[in-house]
C-alpha positions in Angstrom: 13.8 2.1 0.9 11.4 -0.1 -0.9 10.2 -3.4 1.2 10.0 -6.3 -1.1 6.3 -6.9 0.6 5.7 -3.6 0.3 -0.9 2.7 -7.2 -8.5 -0.1 -19.8 -9.0 -1.7 -21.9 -8.6 1.9 -22.4 -5.0 2.4 -20.9 -4.0 -0.3 -24.0 -5.6 1.9 -26.5 -9.1 0.5 -26.4 -12.4 2.1 -26.2 -14.6 0.0 -24.4 -13.9 -0.2 -20.7 -16.4 -3.1 -20.0 -15.3 -6.6 -18.2 -14.3 -9.6 -20.7 -16.4 -11.9 -21.5 -13.5 -14.6 -22.0 -12.5 -14.9 -18.6 -13.2 -18.3 -16.6 -12.8 -19.4 -12.9 -11.3 -23.1 -11.5 -10.6 -24.4 -8.4 -7.3 -25.8 -7.6 -6.2 -27.0 -4.2 -4.7 -24.3 -1.7 -0.9 -24.1 -2.1 0.6 -25.3 1.3 2.5 -23.9 2.9 1.7 -20.4 1.6 5.3 -19.3 2.1 7.8 -21.7 3.8 9.1 -21.1 7.3 5.8 -19.0 7.9 3.0 -21.1 9.3 1.1 -18.0 10.4 0.5 -17.0 6.7 -0.9 -20.7 5.4 -4.0 -20.8 4.2 -7.0 -22.3 7.2 -8.0 -25.2 6.0 -11.7 -24.2 5.1 -10.3 -21.4 2.7 -10.8 -22.8 -1.0 -8.7 -21.9 -3.9 -9.2 -21.2 -7.3 -7.8 -19.4 -10.4 -9.8 -16.7 -12.7 -8.0 -16.5 -16.4 -8.1 -13.2 -18.2 -6.6 -11.7 -21.2 -3.3 -9.9 -20.5 -4.4 -6.8 -22.1 -8.1 -6.4 -22.8 -7.2 -4.7 -26.2 -5.8 -7.8 -27.7 -8.6 -10.2 -26.3 -7.0 -13.3 -28.8 -3.6 -12.1 -27.1 -1.9 -14.2 -24.4 -3.7 -14.9 -21.2 -3.1 -14.6 -17.3 -4.3 -16.0 -14.2 -5.6 -14.2 -11.1 -5.5 -16.4 -7.8 -8.3 -16.4 -5.7 -9.1 -17.6 -2.0 -12.5 -17.8 -0.6 -13.2 -17.8 3.2 -16.2 -18.9 3.9 -18.2 -17.1 6.6 -18.0 -18.5 10.2 -21.7 -17.8 11.1 -23.9 -20.6 10.7 -26.7 -17.9 8.8 -24.0 -16.0 7.3 -25.0 -12.7 4.9 -25.8 -13.3 1.7 -23.4 -10.8 0.1 -19.8 -11.5 0.5 -17.2 -9.0 0.5 -13.9 -8.8 -1.9 -10.8 -7.9 -0.3 -8.7 -5.8 -2.3 -4.8 -5.0 -1.2 -2.6 -2.5 -1.2 0.7 -1.9 -2.5 0.4 -1.7 -5.8 2.3 -5.2 -5.5 0.9 -6.7 -2.3 -1.4 -9.6 -2.4 -4.4 -11.0 -0.7 -2.6 -14.5 0.3 0.1 -12.2 2.5 -3.0 -11.4 4.3 -5.8 -13.5 4.4 -4.6 -15.9 7.2 -4.0 -12.5 9.6 -7.4 -10.8 8.2 -9.3 -14.4 9.1 -8.0 -14.7 12.8 -9.1 -10.9 13.1 -12.7 -12.4 12.2 -13.1 -10.2 9.0 -15.4 -13.9 7.9 -17.0 -13.8 10.7 -20.6 -13.1 9.0 -19.9 -13.3 5.7 -17.9 -15.0 3.1 -14.8 -12.9 2.2 -12.8 -13.4 -1.4 -9.2 -12.4 -1.2 -7.1 -11.9 -4.5 -4.3 -11.8 -5.9 -3.9 -9.1 -8.1 -2.4 -9.6 -11.7 1.0 -10.0 -11.7 1.7 -10.5 -7.4 2.6 -13.4 -5.2 0.5 -16.4 -6.9 -0.9 -14.6 -9.8 0.9 -16.1 -13.1 3.0 -14.7 -13.9 4.5 -13.2 -10.8 6.1 -10.4 -11.7 8.8 -10.2 -9.3 12.3 -8.4 -9.4 14.3 -10.6 -6.8 17.9 -9.3 -7.8 16.3 -5.4 -7.6 14.3 -6.9 -4.6 17.8 -8.4 -3.2 19.4 -5.0 -4.0 16.9 -3.2 -1.8 17.5 -5.8 0.9 21.4 -5.2 1.3 20.8 -1.5 1.0 20.3 -1.0 4.5 24.5 -1.2 5.0 24.8 1.8 2.6 23.6 5.2 2.6 20.9 5.3 0.5 21.1 9.0 -1.3 24.1 8.0 -3.7 24.6 8.3 -7.5 26.1 4.8 -7.1 23.0 3.4 -5.1 21.0 5.3 -8.1 22.9 3.6 -10.5 22.9 0.3 -9.1 18.9 0.4 -8.5 18.5 1.3 -12.4 20.7 -1.8 -13.4 19.1 -4.5 -11.3 15.5 -3.0 -12.5 16.8 -3.2 -15.9 17.8 -7.0 -15.7 14.3 -7.5 -14.3 12.6 -5.5 -16.9 14.5 -7.2 -19.8 13.6 -10.8 -18.4 10.1 -9.8 -18.3 10.1 -9.0 -21.6 11.9 -11.2 -23.4 9.1 -14.0 -21.6 6.8 -12.1 -23.5 5.1 -10.0 -20.8 3.2 -6.8 -21.9 4.3 -4.9 -19.0 2.0 -2.0 -19.7 -0.7 -4.4 -19.3 -0.3 -4.1 -15.6 -2.3 -1.2 -14.7 -5.4 -0.1 -12.5 -7.3 -0.4 -15.2 -6.9 -4.1 -16.5 -6.7 -4.7 -12.8 -10.1 -3.3 -12.0 -11.6 -5.1 -15.0 -10.1 -8.2 -13.8 -12.1 -7.9 -10.4 -15.2 -7.3 -12.6 -14.7 -10.5 -14.1 -14.1 -12.5 -10.8 -17.8 -11.6 -9.8 -19.4 -12.6 -13.1 -17.5 -16.0 -13.2 -18.1 -16.7 -9.6 -21.9 -16.4 -10.5 -22.5 -13.6 -7.5 -25.1 -10.9 -8.0 -23.9 -8.4 -5.7 -21.0 -8.2 -3.1 -19.5 -5.5 -1.0 -16.0 -4.1 -2.1 -13.0 -3.5 0.7 -9.9 -1.7 -0.5 -6.8 -0.4 1.4 -4.2 2.1 0.4 -3.8 1.0 -3.5 -6.7 -1.0 -3.2 -8.8 1.7 -2.7 -7.4 3.3 -5.7 -8.4 0.3 -7.3 -11.9 -0.1 -5.2 -12.7 3.4 -6.7 -11.8 2.4 -10.2 -13.7 -0.8 -10.1 -17.0 1.5 -8.7 -16.4 4.1 -11.3 -15.6 1.5 -14.4 -17.5 -1.1 -13.3 -20.3 -0.5 -10.8 -22.7 -3.4 -11.7 -23.3 -5.8 -8.7 -21.3 -3.6 -5.8 -23.7 -3.3 -2.8 -21.3 -1.1 -1.0 -17.7 0.1 -0.7 -14.9 0.7 2.2 -11.8 2.3 1.5 -9.1 2.3 3.9 -6.4 5.0 4.3 -7.7 6.5 0.5 -5.5 7.2 -2.1 -7.6 8.3 -4.9 -7.5 8.1 -8.9 -7.6 11.8 -9.0 -4.5 12.5 -6.8 -1.3 12.2 -8.5 0.6 10.4 -5.5 4.0 10.3 -6.9 3.6 14.2 -7.2 1.9 14.9 -3.6 3.6 12.1 -1.9 5.7 14.1 0.4 2.2 15.9 1.8 1.6 12.3 3.4 4.6 12.1 5.7 4.3 16.0 6.5 0.7 15.8 7.8 1.8 13.0 9.8 4.7 14.6 11.3 2.5 17.6 12.5 -0.2 15.3 13.8 2.2 13.4 15.7 3.6 16.6 17.0 0.2 18.5 18.3 -0.5 14.9 19.6 2.5 15.1 21.4 2.4 18.8 22.3 -1.2 17.7 24.1 -0.1 15.0 26.2 1.9 16.6 29.5 4.5 14.3 29.4 5.3 13.9 26.0 5.2 17.9 26.2 7.6 18.0 28.7 10.2 15.1 27.4 9.9 16.6 23.7 9.1 20.0 23.8 11.0 21.1 20.5 9.8 18.0 18.4 8.9 19.6 14.8 12.3 21.6 15.3 14.3 18.1 16.4 12.8 16.4 13.6 14.2 19.2 10.9 17.6 19.3 12.7 18.4 15.2 12.7 17.4 14.9 8.9 19.7 17.8 8.0 22.4 15.9 10.3 21.7 12.9 9.0 22.0 14.2 5.3 25.8 15.6 5.8 26.9 12.8 8.1 25.3 9.3 8.1 24.9 7.4 11.1 26.5 3.8 11.3 26.1 1.1 13.8 25.8 -2.7 14.0 22.5 -3.9 14.5 21.5 -7.7 15.1 18.9 -9.3 12.8 16.2 -12.0 13.5 19.0 -14.7 12.7 21.5 -13.2 15.2 24.0 -12.0 12.5 25.3 -8.7 13.1 24.6 -6.3 10.2 26.2 -2.6 9.6 23.0 -0.3 9.4 23.5 2.9 7.8 21.2 5.8 8.5 21.0 9.0 6.5 18.5 11.7 6.0 16.1 9.4 3.8 16.6 6.5 5.6 15.6 8.0 8.9 12.4 9.8 7.5 11.3 6.1 5.8 12.1 4.9 9.1 9.6 7.1 10.5 6.7 6.9 8.2 6.9 3.0 8.5 6.9 2.9 12.3 3.4 4.9 12.0 2.4 2.1 9.2 3.7 -1.1 10.7 2.7 -0.7 14.4 1.9 2.9 16.2 4.0 6.0 16.4 4.3 5.7 20.5 8.1 6.0 20.3 8.5 8.4 17.0 8.9 11.4 19.3 11.5 9.6 21.1 13.6 8.4 17.9 13.2 11.6 16.8 14.3 13.4 20.2 17.1 10.8 20.5 18.4 11.0 16.5 18.4 14.8 17.0 21.0 14.3 19.9 23.4 12.1 17.7 22.0 8.6 19.3 20.0 6.8 15.8 20.6 3.5 17.7 16.9 2.7 17.9 16.1 4.3 14.4 19.0 1.8 12.9 17.4 -1.1 14.5 14.0 -0.5 13.6 15.1 0.2 9.8 16.7 -3.1 10.0 13.6 -4.9 11.0 11.3 -2.9 8.5 13.4 -4.8 5.6 11.7 -8.1 6.5 12.8 -11.8 6.4 15.2 -12.7 3.4 12.6 -15.6 2.4 10.5 -12.3 1.3 13.1 -11.5 -1.5 11.3 -12.4 -4.9 7.8 -12.3 -3.6 6.7 -8.6 -4.4 4.9 -7.8 -7.4 6.8 -5.0 -8.8 5.8 -5.2 -12.6 2.3 -4.0 -10.9 3.9 -1.6 -8.9 5.5 0.0 -11.4 3.3 -0.1 -14.0 0.9 1.6 -11.7 3.2 4.3 -10.4 4.7 4.8 -13.5 2.3 4.9 -16.0 -0.8 6.5 -13.3 1.4 9.1 -11.8 5.0 9.6 -12.4 4.9 9.8 -15.9 1.8 12.0 -15.9 3.8 14.7 -14.3 7.4 15.9 -13.9 10.0 15.4 -11.7 10.6 19.6 -11.4 6.9 19.7 -10.4 7.3 16.9 -7.5 10.2 18.4 -6.2 8.6 21.9 -5.9 5.6 20.3 -3.9 7.9 18.1 -1.6 9.8 21.3 -0.8 6.4 23.2 -0.2 5.3 20.2 2.3 8.4 20.0 4.4 10.5 23.2 3.8 13.3 21.9 6.5 13.8 19.0 4.9 17.2 18.5 2.4 16.4 18.4 -1.4 18.4 15.1 -1.6 15.8 13.6 0.5 12.8 14.8 -0.8 14.0 14.0 -4.6 13.4 10.4 -3.7 9.5 9.3 -2.8 8.9 8.6 0.2 7.9 4.8 -0.2 8.7 3.7 -3.5 12.4 5.0 -4.1 13.9 6.5 -7.3 10.6 6.2 -9.5 11.8 9.1 -11.8 14.9 7.1 -12.4 13.4 3.8 -12.5 10.1 4.9 -14.9 12.3 5.5 -17.9 14.0 2.4 -17.5 10.5 0.7 -17.1 9.5 2.2 -19.9 5.7 1.6 -20.0 4.4 4.5 -21.6 1.6 7.2 -20.2 -1.9 6.2 -19.0 -4.6 8.1 -20.8 -6.1 11.1 -18.8 -9.2 8.7 -18.0 -7.4 6.9 -15.3 -7.2 9.9 -13.2 -11.2 10.4 -13.4 -13.7 11.3 -10.7 -15.6 8.4 -9.3 -19.4 9.7 -8.8 -21.3 7.5 -7.2 -24.6 6.8 -4.7 -23.1 3.5 -3.7 -23.1 3.5 0.3 -19.0 4.3 1.1 -17.3 3.9 4.2 -14.1 5.7 4.7 -11.5 4.9 7.4 -9.0 7.2 8.1 -5.8 7.3 10.5 -4.8 11.2 11.2 -0.9 9.7 11.7 -1.4 7.9 8.1 2.4 9.1 6.7 1.5 7.1 3.3 -1.8 8.3 2.1 -2.8 11.7 3.2 -5.8 12.3 5.5 -6.6 15.3 3.6 -7.2 13.1 0.2 -10.5 11.8 1.5 -11.3 15.7 0.7 -10.9 14.6 -3.1 -13.1 11.8 -3.5 -16.2 12.7 -1.0 -17.9 15.3 -2.7 -18.4 13.0 -5.8 -19.8 10.3 -3.4 -23.5 11.0 -2.4 -23.6 8.4 0.8 -20.3 8.6 2.0 -19.4 8.2 6.1 -16.0 8.9 7.4 -14.6 7.8 10.5 -11.2 9.1 11.2 -9.2 7.5 13.9 -7.2 10.0 15.8 -3.7 8.1 16.8 -3.8 5.5 14.0 -1.5 5.2 10.9 -1.7 3.4 7.4 -4.4 0.4 7.3 -6.8 1.0 9.8 -8.6 -2.2 9.6 -5.7 -4.7 10.7 -4.9 -2.2 13.6 -8.2 -1.8 15.2 -10.7 -3.7 16.8 -13.3 -0.4 16.8 -12.6 -0.6 12.9 -13.5 -3.5 12.4 -16.7 -3.6 14.5 -17.3 -0.1 12.3 -16.8 -1.7 8.8 -19.0 -4.9 10.2 -22.3 -2.9 11.0 -21.9 -0.8 7.9 -21.6 -4.3 6.0 -24.9 -5.3 8.0 -26.8 -2.2 6.3 -24.6 0.1 4.4 -27.7 2.8 4.7 -27.5 3.2 8.4 -25.2 5.7 9.9 -22.1 4.1 11.4 -21.2 4.7 15.3 -18.0 5.9 15.5 -17.7 6.6 18.8 -15.1 3.9 19.8 -12.6 5.8 17.2 -12.7 9.1 19.2 -12.3 7.2 22.2 -9.0 6.0 21.0 -6.0 6.7 23.2 -1.9 6.8 23.1 0.7 6.9 25.5 4.1 8.0 23.9 7.2 6.5 25.1 8.9 9.0 27.2 11.7 7.2 28.3 10.2 6.8 31.7 
C-alpha cells in the first residue's frame, strides 16, 4: 500500500548539468489555511512564501516553465547564523509545506533561517502532479486483498487515466526527476541571493542532496543526510533489504531485553509464519476510522509487512514484536487498526506528488533493472517470505506494473554516479530503518572525505523528526561543521518494548 502523503538537463538529453540562468523568484502571500481542516499544518505568521520559476525541461530552455513553492522560516534567535539551511523533503512526492509547521515547532529554525521547498510537481508547486483517482484507489484498498490480479489491474487503470490527463495538459513527465529537481534547488540559492547555505535532506531528500552536492556544489557549506538513499543504490532493486535489516535489528533488540525475550522468544519464526499464513488466508475485521465510521479491513501478507515497516517509520518499534506474535497466533486486530490509521485522512487524497514519485522511481531505478533481478534480491533478503509478497515494492507498490504505464523512459547512467566531496557531511541513521537500509550508508562514506555518522540504535526512518538528540547534534554540527559531533546522547537511547504487561 502506498500512502498519499506518502527517489539533467542530462536526463532530458542535455550535456550541460549547470543550473539554469532563466530562473526567477517572486514573493507571494502564504496560503491560509495550508490544508483545510488541519490547523497544525498552517504556516506561522513569520513565514514568508514565494515561487521560483524554472524551465520544466532544461534541455528545452524556450519551452514550458513551472513554479516551485518556497517557504522561508526566519531564525528565532536575535543574532542568527549567517548561513541558512535548505530543507529537502522525502517521498519522492512529499513537500516542505507538509512539514514546515511541525519542524518549526521542533525548533529547527532556532538559530538560522530554514528554507522549505515544495519540489517540482508536489503539493503547492505549479503544476501539482497528483493522481486523485489512483490515491482514492489506494485509500479504499484497505478493504480488499492487496495481492490480487484484479487489484493490480485496477491500480494500472487508475494510474493510466492520471497519466493521460497530465500528458494532455502538456506536462513533460520525463522532466520530473532528480537531476532537474537538483538544478531547481541550485537555481533557488542563486535567485535568493544566498552566497552559502547548508543542506538537509531526508530519505529521498538525501538522494536529492547528494545529487545537488555532486552536480551543483557551488555555495554548499555543509550537508546533513537523514536516512540515506544513495544515488548509487538502486532502491527498487534493493528495497526489501531495508525491511529485512530492520526486522533483524528489532529481533536482536528484543532478544537482548529480558522481558521482551521472555514474551517473544521466537520472533523471526513468528514473523515468517504470520506472513505465510496471511498470504494463504487474509485476516478480515471491522475497524472504526477517525470519523467513527466502521471500515472493513483486510490484512494479507503484504499488508502485514507494510504495517510493520510503517510502524517504525511513523513512531517507534516498541509494539512491533507484540503485533508479530499476536498475528502469528491468529489475532491481527492490532495490525488491522494500525493499517487503517496509516492511510491517513480522506482530505489528503489528491495532495501527493505522484508525478515526481513515479518519475524518480521509474526513470532512475525500476527502468534500470529487471523484475527478475529485483525478486532475486528480495528472496535473498527475506527467504521466509512468500514470492507474492516480495513481488511488490515495500513502500511504493507495484512498480513493475506501474512504470510501463507511466512510460517515462530510462535515466542516463550519470544519474547513479558517485558523489565525491570534501564538504563536511553529517549522516543520521536509525538502526530500525525499514525504508532505507542502514547498510546503504557505507555506499557513500568512502567518497565523502569529511563525513561523520551518528547511529540511533532504536530509531526507524527519518531520525530528525523523532529525536531531540538528533536535533541537538545537527544544530551543533551546523554551528561548526569542522568540529567532531558528540553523538553520546544517541548511544544512551533506550526503548521499552510492549510485552502486554
